[in-house]
C-alpha positions in Angstrom: 11.6 -8.7 6.8 10.5 -6.6 3.9 6.9 -6.2 2.8 4.8 -9.2 1.6 1.9 -8.6 -0.7 -1.0 -11.0 -0.7 -4.0 -10.7 -3.1 -7.7 -11.5 -2.8 -10.0 -10.7 -5.7 -13.7 -10.3 -5.9 -16.0 -9.4 -8.8 -15.5 -5.6 -8.5 -12.4 -5.2 -6.3 -9.0 -6.5 -5.5 -7.6 -6.4 -2.0 -3.8 -6.2 -1.7 -2.7 -6.9 1.9 0.6 -5.4 2.8 2.5 -7.0 5.7 5.9 -6.1 7.2 8.0 -3.0 6.3 7.4 -1.1 3.1 10.7 0.3 1.7 12.2 1.2 -1.6 13.2 -2.4 -2.5 9.6 -3.5 -3.1 8.1 -0.4 -4.6 8.1 -1.8 -8.2 6.4 -5.0 -7.0 3.6 -3.0 -5.4 3.1 -0.7 -8.4 2.9 -3.7 -10.7 0.5 -5.5 -8.4 -1.8 -2.5 -8.4 -1.6 -2.1 -12.2 -2.4 -5.7 -12.7 -5.4 -5.8 -10.3 -8.8 -5.8 -11.8 -11.5 -3.4 -10.5 -11.2 -1.2 -7.5 -8.0 -1.7 -5.6 -8.0 -1.7 -1.8 -4.6 -1.6 -0.1 -5.1 -3.2 3.3 -2.4 -1.7 5.5 -3.4 -3.5 8.7 -0.3 -5.6 8.6 2.1 -2.8 7.7 4.5 -2.2 10.5 6.5 0.7 9.0 7.4 2.5 5.8 10.4 4.5 4.7 10.2 7.7 2.6 10.0 5.9 -0.7 7.4 3.4 0.6 5.3 6.3 1.9 5.7 8.1 -1.5 4.4 5.2 -3.4 1.4 4.7 -1.1 0.5 8.4 -1.4 0.9 8.2 -5.2 -1.3 5.1 -5.4 -3.9 6.7 -3.2 -4.0 9.8 -5.3 -4.5 7.7 -8.4 -7.5 5.7 -7.2 -6.3 3.0 -4.8 -8.1 3.0 -1.5 -6.0 2.8 1.7 -7.7 0.9 4.5 -6.8 -0.5 7.9 -3.8 1.7 8.6 -2.6 1.8 12.2 -2.6 5.3 13.8 1.2 5.3 13.3 1.1 4.5 9.6 -1.8 7.0 9.2 0.3 9.7 10.8 3.2 9.0 8.5 1.0 9.1 5.5 -0.6 12.4 6.6 2.7 14.2 7.1 4.0 16.4 4.4 6.8 14.7 2.4 10.2 16.3 2.9 
């Protein structure tokens, strides 16, 4: 299973929930979903099971550019906090 993205929008924010495994095959879909989302973007990572290097790169990039990462498991948080190779 790759990563599924579901969306919930409110007045001032959009929550994008990621479920499954984030890899290079879905990077463009995630970037497009974030760009199209109105208001503050919250990336809910509570359903994210794993991410490859490209998946982690895009999550770091989106975070550095205003998206808020929430709900990450300790495993995903550790991967995100590691220095990219």
